[in-house]
N, C-alpha and C positions, 0 to 999 in steps of 0.2 A: 320347379317348385322351393327347390331350395333356397334360391337367390328370392325368391316372391317374400318365406318367411323370414328370412335375413334382413332384409330390406320395412319390414314390417316390425318387428323385434327392433330394429336401429332408428325406427320412428317411433315408438313408445318410448323406449329409452330418455330418447331427447323430447318427447313432449313431457316425460319425467318429470327431467333433470331442471327443463324451463318452470313446470311449476313450482318448483320445490324452492327452487331461484326467487321466484317471484313472492312467494309465500314469505321468505325468510327473509325480504328488503320491503315489505309493503306494511302499510300502516293497518291497526289493527281494525280499522273501520271498512277499510277497502277488502280484508279478509271477511268479513262480517259479510258485507257485498256480495261478493264472490260467490261465498256457500249458499246464500238464497239463492241466489240465478242459478247457480249447479245445482240446489236441489229442485227450483220447480222447471230446469231442464228435464228433469233426469223421471221428475213425475208426468210431465207432460209425453214425454216418449213411453214409458212404460201404460199410459195412460191410452195413447196410440197403437202399441202393442196387442195393448187386450180386445181393442173395439175390432182392428185386423183378424185378431185371431177368435172373433166370436167370445170371447173372456168376461167382457166387460159389467154384464149381468150379475155374474157367480162374483165377481170381485166388488161389485157395489152392495151386493146380499152380506158377503164374510164382515166388508168396514161397516154396515151398518147394525149386526152383532157386536161387533166389538168396539165402535163406540163410548155403551157407558164402561167397557175395561176401563179406557183410554182415557176420561172423565175423572176419573178416581183415582187412576195414577198420578193425572195432573196434581189434585188437590192434595194426596197423599206427599209429592213431591214440594209444594209447596209449603206445607206445615213443614216436616223435616231443612229444608232451606233456610226457613223462619228460626228453625232451632239451631243450625249451625253457627248466625249473626252475619252481618254484615258479607260483601264479600269482600277480600283485599283490594288496598287501594281508593277504596269509597272515602266520599270527602263530603262535609257539609259545608256550602256556602250563603253566608249573610252579606250582603252589599249594603252602604247608605253612601251620601255623598261623598263620604269620602274617602270610604275603603269600600275595597272588597276580601272580605276575610275570612279563613277555609278553617276547617276541622277536618283532621285526618284520621278516619274512625279507628284507624289499630294503632295508633301509638299516642292519641288525645292532645298529639301537637299540633297545635294554633300558628298559625301567621295570615299576614296581610299584605294587599298591596295598597298603596297612597294613590287615590285617584286626581289630586287638586292638593296647588302647592309648591311650594318650594322644593317638595321632594316627590313629585309628582313621578310614578313609574317603580320606585324601589319599594322591597318591602320593609316591614316592619322590623323585622328581624335585624339587618343593618346597621339599623341607627340607634346610637346610645341614647340611656335613660334621660338624660337631660332633651335630645330633642325631640324623644314622645313627651315629655313631660308639656314644652312650648306648645308643638303640636294640639297636645289634650286642651291647652289651656286656651287658643285658639279656636278650636273644633265648641268648647261649651258654650262661647259667645255666638255665633256662627250657627253650629249644629248641631242642636242636643242631642239625635240619635246618632250622629257620627262619634260623640264624643265618649257615649251610654258603649259603642262599638270598642272602643280605644283602649276605657276603662277595663272591660270586659278582658281583651287580650294583657293589659298589665297586671291584672288578678292573677293570670294564669301561668304568665310568664316571671313575671319580678312581683312575688306576695307582698312584698312589704315597699313597696311606692307610695303608699298611701302617707308611712309613716315620715318617709324621704322627700316628701315633697313639699315644697315652700308652701303651699296651698292648706297644709296642715287638716283640712275634713274633704269628707267624697263632699260632692255635687251632691245637688237633688236629684232623684233620680228622673230619667227621662221616657220621654214617652217611647213606648217599644213603636214603634211605627206612625208614617204617618197618614195611611189609611189602609183596608180593608188588603189583606194578603193575597194577593194570586197564585194559582195554582199553579204557576210553573215554580214561584219565587218558592210554595213551601215544598215541592219535591228535590229544590237545589239544597234547602234549610236540612230537610233530614237526608236527603244522600241517596235521595231513591229516583228510577227511571220514571219517566210518567207513563200511568197507565199500572202504576202498582196497585198491587191489591190491599185491602182493607186489611187482612189478618198483618202485611210487610208493610203498612204506614203503622202499624201499633206495636208492632214489633221495633221500627227502628225508633218511634219514639219514644219505647221505654230502653233503648240500650243508649242512647243520647242524654234520654235524661238522668240515667246513671253518671254521669263524665258531668253535663253541665248544672245538676242541680246544685244550690248553694248549701244546703247542707252536705255533700259531696267535695266542699272548694271549689265549686264551680260560680255560673256568673246569673243575677238573678236576670237580667236584658236578656243573655241568651237561650235563658229557660223560656223565659214570654214568650219569646220568639218560635221555640221548639211547641210549643202548645199553640202560637198563633195558626205556624204552620200542619198540625196535627186536625185541628178544628176547620183549617180551609178544607185541608181534602175530604175530612167526614161530615163535613156539614151537609153534603145533598144525598 
């Protein structure tokens, strides 16, 4: 009996060590998937045990009684989460033909990746001001939407760029987009996961608009994109 208990204890310790090691090395997405599988297996095991012991009917009755409380708790939790603001690490992404721009919700920092041209694959923050202005001149001719996005970036990171530009004046405002914004793009713009609630959409919109509104030193282009994203998600 002692040997049997010893082997069982050693096996449990080994399994625990392997699980902890996997958690330390696994990607966050894999960890979430593993937790979902573990919860599903646990629920299945409990259901089998309740059925085998004849307690399933009682468990269903208790779950039915507690369901309204769970719904109320979930709604309260959602409201509390909205008041705390966005989760750390959230970003808003806006993409045009030339750039993929990201705004960090925590710091307000903006950066982008160049999608075409001689500097393709490089980040805007890696380029000198002269290079950015040269790209802007080309974008104004070939893709006004990308030009507006780059202007929004320059307004945020180099506020004096307009007075230093050889152009000496601001180009006419570009259209916010080439068509209706899709729901997937709207979620990326607001930094939300697909399926976010109406309260979460409105909360994200208000928080980001405080940072992006032109009156707060933001960009009229990005403010327009926020409006498009909110309308796309709340129109249905």
